[in-house]
N, C-alpha and C positions, 0 to 999 in steps of 0.2 A: 166204680167209674161204667159204663156202659159199653159197648163196641162203639167203636170212632164211627162217625158217618161220615154219610157220601154227599158233598159240599159242591153244587157247583157255582164256579163264581164266572160272570160276565165280565169282560175288557172291554172297554167301550173302543171304537171305530181308531178313535185319535192316540189311545194307545198301542194298539194291536200291533206295532213295529217294533214294540219293546218285548211283546210276547210270543215274539217268530209266526204273527199271523193269527194267533189262535185266540179266537173270541169269546171262547168258553171252555174254563179250565176244571175239571173234576179232584178233589183236594179230600182227606178223611180230617173231620176236626171235631171238637164239642164245642166250642166258643170262635167267634168272629176272630181273635187275635190269634187264633191257630190257624185258623183257614187262610189269613192272611199270612202266615209266615210260610205255610205251604204253597204256597203261593209263588212267595219271593225264592223260595229254595228251589223252583222250577224254573222260572224267570228272573233273575237275580235284577236286571235292568229294569225292572220294574218298581222296586222299593224306593229310590228316590223320585219317582214321577206321581207314587201315590203317598207317601208320608213325609213329613217337612224332619228336620233334624231332632224333635222333640218327640218325635212317634204321631204326631198326629195326621190327620187327614187333612190334604191340600185343601185351603180356602174354595178351589177352584173345581173341587171335586164333590160328589154326592154319595153317601155308603148306604146303599137301601139294603134293608135282607125281608124279603116275603113282604116288601110295598110300606115298610117302616124302616122312616130315615132313622139314622143315627146321630149321635152327639160326634163330630171329628175328634175328639181328644177322650170321651168314654165309653168306646165300642169295642174294646178287648176281651172283656168277660161277658157279652151276650151271647146267650148261648146260641145255639143251631141243634137240627137233628136233622136227621135221614132222609135227602129229599127237597131239603131248603137252598132258595138260591140266592146269592149275593151280588147284587148290581152296584157295579161300580163307575157312576154317570158324569158328566161336565157338567158342574153347577152352573155354568154362562150360557149354552149353548142347550140345554136338553135336548141335545141330539137333530136340532133344528139350527138354522143359519142365526147369526148374532142380531134382536132386533132393530132394526133401522130408524135413529133417532132424527134421522134428518128433518129438519122442518116439522119435529116433533117434540123433542125437547127427552129430558130421562126422566122413566119413570119413577129411579129411584138411582143414589149414588151410593156408590162401595164407600163405609168407613175408612179411614187412610190408614187405623193397623190393619185394617184385613189388605187394603190395596199392597202395602209393603211387604205382609207376609208372602202375598202373590209374586213382589216383587224378587224376592229371595229366593223363590222355590227354583227348583229345576235347573240350578246352576252348576256347570260340569268344569269344575276345577281340575286344570292338567300340570303338571312337572315337567320341569327341564333343567338340564344341566346347562352353565352358563361359566365359563370363563372369568374368573374372580375379577379382572379390571371391566368384566361389564357388568357386576354386580351390584353397584351403589344402585338406590333407590329401590330393588328388587325385594322381594318377601322371602324369609328363608322355609324351603318346605318339608326340612327335617330338624332335628335337633341335632347340633354338632357339639360333638364330644370329642375332647383332644386325646389322642395317642402320641403328643409329644409333651414335652416340660419345656415350659417358657420360664426363665431362661435355661436353656439345654446344661450348662454346666454351673458351676461355679464359677462367681467371676468380679471383677474389680469394678465399684463404681465411681471411682478416681485416679487419677494420676498419683504416684507414689512409689511405696516400697512393703511388698508383702512379707509380712514378719507372723513371727509366734508373738503374740500378745505380752503372754508373762516374761518377753525377752526384753521391752520397755517400760516395766513398770518401773518407777524413782526418776525416770529422766526428766532432766527440765535444762533450758539454757545455760544456766549454772553447772550441771554435773549431766553432760549428754550421756548415754549411755551407746557404747561403741560395736557395730555389728560388723562383720566379714559378708560383702557385696558378692552375691554366687552366680550373677547373672537377670537374664530379663526376661520377661513375660510381653508378648506384644499381642494387641487382633488379630484372629486369627491362626494364633500357634497353634499348633499338635504336641509340642514338645516343651515342655518347662524343666528350669533347675527343681531339684528336690530343697526344701528348707528347714534348714537342725538348727538345731541349739544354737545360739549366736548370730544365726545369717539373717540376709534380708536378701528379698529380690526387684530387682527394678520393676515395676510394672503400669499399663497402661489401663486409661477405663476401656472396659469393654473383655480386658483379655483374661484367659483361665489363670482361675488361682495355684499358686504353683503347690504340690503336695508335702504336706508340713504348716503352711502357715494357713493361722484363722484368722489373718485381720489385715488390712492394708493401712498403713500411716502414709497421711497425707505429703507430698514433698516440700510444701511451706514447713515442715513440723519435723526437717530432715535437711542436712548436707551431706556432700559425699567428697571423701578427701582420701584420695592413695588407694583407694579399693575398698575402702570401708565406708561406712553410714555411718553420721552420728547423730542420732537419736534424741530429740530436743523436747518431746512431750510423748507422754504414755499414752497408748492404745488399746479400748477392748477388748476382749475377743467380740468377731464377727462385724466388728467396724468398719463401714464402708465396703463391705462384702454381698454382693447380689448371689442368694443361695438360688443352686437349682431348683428349680419348679416353684419358686415364691410368687409368682406373678400368676403361672398356670399350671396345674400338675397334671400329671397323667390320668384320666379319667374322669377331669371335669366338666361337668356340661357349660358349655363357655358361650353358647346363643341359644336362644330355644327359636322351635319353629312357630312361623307366625311375624318374627321379627323381620322389621323394615330395614333393612342392611344401610348402615352409614358408612361414611368413609371410613372411620377408625374401627370399625368392625371387619374392612377390608385387609387394614391395619394388618389386625390382628390376627384373622383368619391366614394370612402371607406367616404371619410368625410361625404358624404352625403348621405347614408345609404344605396349606390346601392351594389349590391352582386355578379349580373350578368348586362350583358350591350346585347345589339342587334350590330351586328356587319354581314359585309357582309360574306357569306363563301368564303373562299379560293377555286379558281378552282382544279376540280383535272386532273392533266396532268399526262398522256402517253410519253416518250420517245421511240420512234424507232429511231435505228441504222441498214442500211443494207448493205451487202457488203461481197463478199466472201474471200478477202483478211485480214478482220478484227479481231483482236485478243484483248481480255478483257483486262481490265486498268491491269496492274500489272504482264502481262505474261511476260514471256521470249522473246524478239524478234527473228523471225526467218526468212530466207529468204521467200521473197513472202507475207509477212507479213507485218501489222503494227498496231501499237495499236491503240485501239478506245478511242482518243482523246474530242470527243466531247461529248461522253453521261458523263464524270465527270463536264465536262464544261457547257453542258445544267441543269443540277441538279442544280450545285449552281447558274445561274442565275435564274432559276423558282424559287428558293428556295428565293434570294434575292428580285424579283419580287411579293411576297406573295404567291405563288402556290405551291401545296401541288405533288409532286413525286409520284403518285401510283405507279409506276413500270417503268424500263428501261428492252426495249428487244431489242436483238442483233440478227437480222435475216440472214441467206445467200439470195443470189439472187435468189430465187425461186418462182416464181410468183403465183403460187400454195398456199405457203406456206402464203405468206406478205397478197394473198387474205383473205384465211381464218382467217388470224389473226387479218386483220382489220375486218370482221363481227362478231370475237367475241368481241372488245373493248368495254369497259364502260366509258366513259370518258367525261369530259367538253371540254379538248383540247388534240387534238394528236400533237407531235411535231417530223417529221420525217427528220432526216437527213441522206441525199445519196440517191440514186436512185431519181433523181428530174430532171435530166438533160436530155441529147439527145443522150446518151449511149445504146447499144443494150438491157441492163440488167435492164434500169430506168425504172420499172413498176408501179412504184408509180402514176403518174400522169393519166396514164389511167386507173388503179383501184379505185383512188378516182372517177374519172367522170363516172364511171361503177357502183361506190356502194351509188354513190351521184352527188354531184355538184362537178365541177373544174372551180373556178370563176375565178383565176389569174395564169397563166404559163406562166413566163418569165418577166421580172421586169426589167425597165433600170435603171440599179444599175450596179456598178462596186465596188467590187466584187459582190456574189452571183446574178448575171444574171437570173439563173434556177429557182428561188424561185416561188414557188406556195403558194395557198392559195385554202382551197375547204371544205365543209360541206359535211359529213356522216350524217344523221339526224340530231340531234341538236349539234354534237359532231364538233368541229371548228377544222378543219384540216390546218397544215402548214409545207408546203417541203420547207426543205434549203438544201443548197448543201453540200455535204461532205466536201470538201476542209473545212478546220477549221477554216480561218481567213472568209472565205464568209460564212459557218454557225454563223459566233459570227455577222458577218454585217447585215445578213439578220433574226437573232433573235433580234439583236438591234433595227431596222428600222421597222418588221414588226409582229414577236410573242410575241416581250417583254411586247411594248402597249396592245397586246388583255390579256393578265394574269394579269398586272395590273389593265386594266379598268373591268375585269371580276369580279376580287375582292375587286373593289369599291376604288383603289388605287388613291388617288389626283395628279393631272397633270400626269395622264396616257399617256398621247398624247404626251409628249417629251421623255425628256431622262433623265435617273436616274444617272446621271452623276453632277456634280460641272462643272460649265461653267466657262470660264476665255476669256475675250478680247486680243487679241495677234495679231502679224504680223504676216508674211511668211518670212524664212529666202531665202528662194529661189523658182523659179517659179516653179508652178504646173499645168503638161499638162493635160486637160482632153477633151470630145467631147460635143458640146452641144445635149443637149434631154438627158441626161446621169446624174444619180446624183453619184460621187465618193465618196467613205468612205474612207478617207486616214489618215491614221496611221503616229503620228508625236512623234517625243521628243521634250522636251520645253526646252529651255535654256533661262532663264531670263524672258524674255515678247515675245522671238522670238517660232515659231512653224518652226519646222525643221523636212520635209515630210522622213520616213525612203525610203532607197534606195531600200528594200527587197519590189517587184512588187509581187513574188507568194503568188497566194490563199491558198496555200496549207502549209506556212511559220508563223506556229504558233507561233514560239519565235518569230516574229514580233509585235507581242500582247504585248508579255512581253517585249522586250525592248521597245515599245511605252508608251509614259504617257497619250495619247490618241487618239482621231482624231479628225476631221473637215470635215466638207460635202462640196464638190465644189458643186451650183446649178446644176440644169440641163440647165440652161438660161445663163451660162459661159464657154466661151472657155479656161480654163484654169483660173489660177491666176498667177497673175506677182509678184515677189520677193517685198517685204513690202506692200503685201495687207491686211487690216483690214479683221480677221477673230474670228469667236468664236471656241473655242478648248473645246471639252468637255473632263474633264478629269477621267482617270481610276480611278485614287485614289484624295484624300482629298488634299495629299501634293505630287502632281507631280512638278517633274523640281528639277534644279540643281541653 
């Protein structure tokens, strides 16, 4: 092997804040993978901004070596020599403001899989310690290994008498065995009498087992007379005894990282002495809706205006997915006002509804590109084609269409997985809906190259597509029992096709 080459890596301006302002970094390497590893060793905050969890270049970036664009997953072994330059470039902006699609339309649309990869990139999960009383529904951020045994001592599982099992052999109603009563053991007792040959100790459920006893005789199988216990049935060893650690032993892995804590989990953790747990922080979310025609929920309808239905829906979706809605803003279509508002926001995720399409007053895509990075604008799906994704600093931005059904579809497919992943929710990249295998009751038309989100009613084991097609018909989602997805590689679905339906409710269908 020759001497490692001197390689110059160019960091784009949008990422330079993660490289201490350095836009050119000199490293020694013989392959692109070695060069990037050297870069990340110097500027550790760059790694998650350049590579995804699988070690691939993020879809919104290009990796170029001496003018040759490399494959985003097969770049590591590409050789470099002294004097070579590696450019990390924004794939969408290309160093220029995003294309203005207003009254022009989209030149192309990003495939859904690629858009979802962008949606799940650059998410910064943080941890916090919370009291056990506040931990229900939170996601455990580290494995919980027990340093206590449950139960912490041998204890009685019945009310009765602690005995030596062999002393009861042969006992019956007609020929009881008589044992001397030596005292009692009660729950919470720190001292108990020893049980010797021919002796018994009165004991209550949960009380510690006396030394010498190895079984508990149920109270109904004995009777007390003059300081003695008349045993009327034999009891085998270990009967009715809860052994130390039989529920949880010291060193047991009790709960795994990533588990969403249930009420019974909190009970178990409490029994192990935990007063607080380390969980993922819930993402701080701001909801922004724009439109001159919008009225606040609860307002009286008036001509030319519509009630804002997206804010209540998005609030509920974010809360369902474990996010915290910091604030919900409703703004007029005023570019300067929206610009000023975006600059002042401090949140983990911004979910904006409206202002993302090709209309004259759809300012958000250009503003996101101006203030940060517009990574995706226009997605190959129906409804919700005008959806977009971007970053302003460390704040993830989702541009959802203003039409209610499109807004719901874009949230389900793009924004929702990011909210769940940020907060550590398990299975974040799927859908938080129960699934059911069904067949279609009639054919569904679609276009190859586009994912279709189809609302359906459930009738037995059949999914019937709703006739309403408009993206503004929110009531279609309340009439629907769920939805199915027509994949991009399908030219529709025939009647009787096998499909997977995502149910809005656990008990959907009639």
